[in-house]
N, C-alpha and C positions, 0 to 999 in steps of 0.2 A: 277755490283758496282761500286760506282765513288770514284777513289783512289784522296782524296781532297789535299790530301800531294802533289801531283804532280801539282796542281794547282796554279799559282803564287798569285792570288786572294786570295786564302785560306791561305796563311801561317801566321805563328804570327810575328808581326810588335816588334822589341825589343823596339825602341823608345816609345812606348805607353805601355812596358808590365807591369806598375804601375801606370795608367793613372787614376786608381780608387783611389789612395791615395793622388793624387795632387790637389791644391786650383784651385777653377775654372778659374784663370787668368792663371796657368800655362797648364791645359787641353788647353784650348783656342791656348795657344803658340804652345803645341805639335800638333794641329789639323792643325793649321795653315803653321806650318813647313813642315807638309805633303802633304797639299793640293799645296806647290811650285812646288813638285817633279810632279805633275799632271801636271802641265804646262809644266815642262821642258821633260816630257814624250812625248808630243806632238810634240815638236822643230825636231824631226828627220822625221817626216811624212810629213812635209810641202810641199816637192815637189809633194810626190803623193797624197797628197789631193789637189793642184792647178791642176793636171789633170784629178782627180776627175771632180771636179766643174766644167771644160771646158766641159767634156765630156758630164756630166749632161744636161750643158748648149746646147751643140749641140744635143743632141737628143729630149730635148725639143722643138727647132724649128723644128725637123721634125716632132713631133705630140706626142711624148713619154712622158711619167711622171716620176717622182721620187717618189719612194715607200720605207716607213721604214717599216722594221720589228723587233720585238724583244718581250722579255718577261721581266714582272716586271719593276725594275728601266729601263732597257734599253729599252723596248717596250714605256713607259711613255715618256722617253726624244724624241722618234723619234715621238710621236705623238704631244708632245709640239712644236717640232720644224715645222712639217707640219700644225698644225692648226694657227701658227702666220704668215703663208706666206699670207693668203689672204688680212689680214688688211695691212700687210706692202707693200707689192708690187703689190697688186691688183688681186692676181692671182685668177683662179676658184678654188674651192675646190677641186676638183679632181686631180687638177694638182701635187700638192704635198700631198700625203696621209700616215698616220701611221695606222698600224696593229698590234695589240698585242696579245699574246696569252690569251686567255678567253675574248678576244672583249671588249665593250666598258664597258661594265660592271667593266672589271679587274684594267681598268683606276684608280677606286676610293677603290677597295677592292681587296686586292688580293686573286689571283685564282691559288696558286704557282704550283699545279698539272699539269695545262694546258701548262706549257712550257716542260713537257717531251712527249709533243705529237707530234712526226714528221708528222704523215699523218696528223694532223690539222693545221702545217705549210703550206704545199703544198694545202689543201686544201683552205685556207684562201687567196693565191695566185692566186688559180683557180679562185675563186669567182670575183677578179679582173683582171680577163681576159687579165693577164701579155702578153706582145708582145716583141719583137726584138728590138725595140724603146723604151722601158723603163729602167729604172736605178731602181734595188732593192738593196737596203742597209742594211743588216744582221746586227744586234746589240746585242752583248753579250760580258759579262765582262770577263767570264769562256772561250769564245769562242767555247764551245760544246754545247748551248742549244739544244735538239733534234727539238723543234718547229723551230728554226732558221736554223738551219742544213735543215731542209724539205723545209722550204720557199725558201731557195738559191739554192737547189736542182732542185726543179722545176723551179725556174727562171733561171738556165743553162739550162734548157731542151727548154724552150723558147725562148732560146737564146738572152736574157735579159742583161743589162751590171749588171754585179755583183759585190758589194762592201762589205767586211768583216770590221767591227770596233770591236775590241776585246781588252782586257787588259793581254792577255796571252800568252806566246811563244806556237809555233808549235800548233796552234788550228785550230780543224777542219775545222771550219767556214773560215779561212783565206785560207785552202787549195782547199776550193770549191771556191770561187770568184775569179774573173777576178784581183781584187784588194785588198790586204790585208793591212787594217790602223790598224797596233797594236800598242796600246800606254802602253809600259810597267811601270806601275803605282806603282807596287809592292804590299807589304802585306798593308792592312788597318790599322786604327787606332783601330777599332773594328774588329776583325779577320772575315774575310769574308763577312762585310756590304758594299757592293759594288756601294751602293748610295753614298758612299765618294767619293774616288779619283780617281776609274775607272769610276763613274758615271759624273764626273766633266771633265776628260777628254773626253771621249765621248762625253758630251755637246757643249763642244769647236770644236770637230772635224764635229758633224753635221750642228753646226754653221756656219763653214768655207765653208763644201760644199754647203750650200743652198744659204748662202751669196753670195759666189763667183759664182753660176749659176746665180743669179739673176741680180748681177752687169755687167756679160756678155751677158745677155739678154737684157740689157738696161735700165734695171727697176732704177738705180742708176744713178743721174747727179752730178758731183762731189762727194760728200757724201750726198747728199739729194735722200730721196725716193719719187721721182718722179711720184711713179704709186701709191701712196698709197692711199688706199679706204678711202673715208672721211666719215665714219660712225657715228661717234659721235662728239660731242663740239669739244674735243681735237684733233681730227684729222682732223676735218675742221678746225680749226685754223692753223694746222701745214701744211695743204694744201696752204692755203691762204699765209703763211709766205714763202714758198718754190715759189710760184707764185710771190709775190714782190720780194724776194731774185734773183731769176735766169732773170727775166724780167725787173728790175728795175723801173718797174712801182710802183704807190703809192696805198694803202689798198683800195681805192675807185674803181681805175682802176681794180686792180688785182680782187676784189671781183666779178665784172661786168663779166671778163673773166670766172671766175670759174662757174657763174651760165651760162654763155653761153654754156662753154663746159660739163654741166652737172655735174660739181665737178671734171672732170679729171684734174690733175695738170697740165701732160704733154701738153694736147692740149689747155688749157686755157694759158699757157706759149707762145704757138706759136701764139694764138688769139691775146695777149698782144702785144707780140714783132712785129710780121707781121702785125697788124691790117686786120687780115685775117678772114675769116668766119670758122666757126666749121668744115663744111666739110671740105674746104682745111686744115686745120690745121690735120685732120684725115686723109686725102689724102696723106699728108708728111710723117705722122708717118708709114703709110703702107709703101709707097715707101723707107724709110729707117729701115726699119725690127724694128721699135719701137724706134730707137736710137734719144735722142733728140738732142744731141751734133751736129749729121748729118744733122737734121731738122733743126734746129738754122742756122746751116752753108747755107743751100739753102735759106732759109729765108732771111739771112743778105745781099746774093749776090743779091738777085731780089731787092731788096731795094735800 
């Protein structure tokens, strides 16, 4: 039997004790004030989040993956972060993956009982053939979800790098993982509704891990997503604007470089700046491990 009184995320919040009696504006003011606490709860974790992002990038360079696992809101946040990486950073779908208790259908319709199955967590990770090069991030507001416990235990057995993202102190998943990122967001506005403050803090942490890793991998130049996958009109226009801004070329020249580069912004930038072939640009990026700044330095030296 779970003793909910001992969970930080299940305590009653005195700030919202009479929220049902407030005006709509007063309700929003209470919720907004509590949301500020979610941001503050992440602040002490920044050094460990930075180390985590760097380690994720290191392992990806060696052939590893970033794998999120969770249940309910926590699982959906992991899936959300994973599915945004391919269009934003041009990563293959399998590089950043999210798995959640109950499978794909649970993304849209809650399957609450699945979170209590520790063996299912292990089985879902086993199906991904986890290796010691991978990073597995277990996400659970309470920090005790059996599905996540099972997944992290399996990942540890396979010598993967393990990370726990929780919002309750002294959590089982933090005890299992190599790194415990515990954002103490406190009692929710609606008691136990961890899709609120806890979910906000978890989303921030996952954003920083994946974004930091992608920046370290050279997928951002300045603050531009130079590996953006130009798969729709908005993203094609974004890629064009990026090439124009970095290369200093006009719209027509940048569009021509993008066509030659098959829509790859980094390659197009090198073509536009160095007046080189697609093959030469790709060779430069390979030699510089995808770091556009280093490739541009070589191009400019050669000019």
